[in-house]
N, C-alpha and C positions, 0 to 999 in steps of 0.2 A: 433440169439443169442444162442451161445453154452452154454449148461449147465443150461439153464433157465428152471425152474419148476413152475407150478401154485401152488403146494403144497410143503411146507417147509418140510425137513428132520431133521431140527434142529431149535431151537427157538432163534430168535433174537428180542428183544422187539422193536427196532427201525424199523426193517423191517416189523414186524407184524402191526405196527401202520400206515403203508403206503399201499395204495390200489395196488400199483405196486412194492412194495418192495424197492424203490429208494430213500426214505427219507434220508436226512443227518442230520437233527435236529428233535428232538421230537415235535410233533404238539399238544399234550395234556399233562396234568400233570400226567396222569396215565402211559403213555409211559416213562416219565422221572423217575417216581417212580421205575418202572419195571426195568430200566436201572441201577438204583442205589440199587437194592435189590439182596441179595444173598439167593436163596431158595434151601433148602435141603428137598428132599421128606422124608415123614414120615417113619422112619425105622421100626415102629410098624405094618405098613401095610403088611399083608402077602398075598400069593396067586401069581400065575404066571401072570405077567402083559399082556402077550400075549393071555391070556384067559379071560380078563376082558374087558367089554365093558362100555361105558359112554352113558347114555340115558338121554336126556334133553327135555325141553319144554312140560313137562307133564301137564296134568290137575291136579289142586290141590287136586282133589277128588281121583286120581289114587292111589291105594294101592299096597303093596308088593304082594299081592295074585293076582291082576290083572296082574302085570308085569310078575310074574312066569308063569301064564296061557298063556300070549301072547307069550313069548320068549321061552317057552319050546318046541315048535314045530321045533326050530333050533338045539336042542341038549339037553343034560343033564345039568341042572343048579345046581351049586354047592351052590351058595349064592346070595341073592338079599338084597341090601342095599339101602333103600330110604332115602335121606338126608332130615332131618327135623330141624326146628329151635329149638335151645336148650331151649329157653324160652317158647314159645308158643306150641311147638310141631307140628306145621303146616308144611306141605310138602314144600320144597324149589323148587319143580317141576323138580328135577333131581335125578338119581339114578346110582348105579353101579351093574352090574350083572357079576358073574364069572361062566364061563362054566368048565366043567371037562376036556375039550380038547380045543386047539386053532383052530381047523377046525370048531367047531360049533360056536366059537366066530367070526370067519371070516365071516361065512355065515350069522350070525345075523347082523353084522356090514354092510354087503352089501344089504342084503334083507329087513331088518326091517326099514331102514332109510326112513323117510317120510311117514311111515305107520300111519294111524289115530287110536288113542287109547283114548277112552272116549271123542270123539269129538275134539281131539287136534292132529295135525301132529307133530310127534315127531322126534327128531334128534338123530342119533346113530353114535358113533364113538369109536375108542379105547381110552383107558386110556393113557394120555400123561405124567403124572408126573414122571413115571418111564421108558417111552419108548422113549421120545423126549429129546435129549441132550439140556441143556440150559433152560428147561421149567420154565416158571413163571406163577403161577396161576392168575385167574382174580382178585381175592381179593387183589392182590399186584400190579395190573396195567397191567397184562399180559393177558394170555388166548388167545383163538381164537374165531372168529365168533362175536356174539353179534348182538344187534339191533340198529337202528339209535336213537331211543329214549334214550338209555343208554348213548350216547355220548362217548362210548368206543368200537368202532368197531376195530376188530382185524382180519388181513388178513393172507393168507398163509395156511389155513387149509381147510378141506373138505367142511365146511359150506360156507366160503368166501375165495375162492382161489385168489391168486394174478392175477391181470390183466397184460397182456403182455406190458411192457414199450413201449412208442412211441419215436422212436430215430429220432428227427427232423433233425439231421445233417448226418444221414445215407444215403448214396447214393445207390440206388437201380439199378441194371443193366438196368431195362427197362426205368429208368429215362433218361439216356443218349441217348438211342434209340429213346425215344419220342422227345427229344430235336433235335436230328439230323434229325428226320423225318420232324419236323416243319421247320427247317432250309432249307431242300431240298424243301419242298413245297413252302416256300417264294421265294427261288431263281427261281423256275420254273414260278411262277406268275410274278416275275419282268421281266424274260426274255420274257414271252408271251406278257406282256404289252409293252415292248420296241418294239417287232416285230410288234405288232398290231399298235402301234403309227406310225411306219415307213411305214406300208402298209395301212394307212387310206386313202381311196379315197377322202373323203371330204378335208382332210388336204392338199393332194397333189393338188387338184384343187385350193384351197385358195392360196397356196404357188405359183403356177403358174400364177395365176391372179395378184398378187402383183409384181411378177417379170416382167411381161409384162407391167404393168403400170409404173414401175420404169424405164424400158427400153425405153418406148415411151417418158418419160420426160427428159431423158438424152441423147437421140439420135435423136433429131429434126434436120431436114436438114437446112443448113445455108440460102438457097434461100427462104424458107418459112419465116424465121426470118427477112430477109431483105424486103420481100413483105409486111409484117405487119408493119414494120417500115415506109416504103414509104407511106402506106395508112394513118397512123396517121399524118405524116407531111402535106399531101395533104389536109386533114380535117382542120388542123389548119390555112393553107393559105386561104382556102375558107372562114372561119370564120372571117378572118382579112378584107377581101374585103367588107364585109357587115358592 
């Protein structure tokens, strides 16, 4: 499959809703909503998107100070923003961190992913809202990743990459070779069976026995037949005398 990639470089809600990226109709309402949504990134967001990482699956107790301490080993951090509920103030368990340079951000994205912080394995990736064309956030039915309990799994990202499609109608080169090999084997067995049948000693003996019996029944001598007839007539005459 030429051009196939497990990770999408642009966002398509319909593809993201499919485990192998081949769906032709939306399979949940979130996908349908995302397909009919026009999303514009917040122009008020500043900072270089190539220097910003997204950190998710945090422990609800994890603080900005803890995040700064954990991620500062990858480079100089410019800003840490832990997303909180506007009503309760509780953490939503994800955050954005901005580094002063993109090399540090790349290193953190690569090395900090699946690290355990406060007893929770975290997920680290780049910001997508300004770096992935066509991006639709999760709150609008899009996003990437997710868990089964949410009922809104999205594929094509680092967390849940696409699975390679199974092409049922694709003919692979070794398929024809396998078929030809089976056909040749069958022909050899049929030939051997025919040769074995023709050379079967028991079959030859049976055939010769039946041929001899048939020959004896059809090739009896005329004198023997006349002798048998005369004996039968003589027996009838003797019975008549008594």
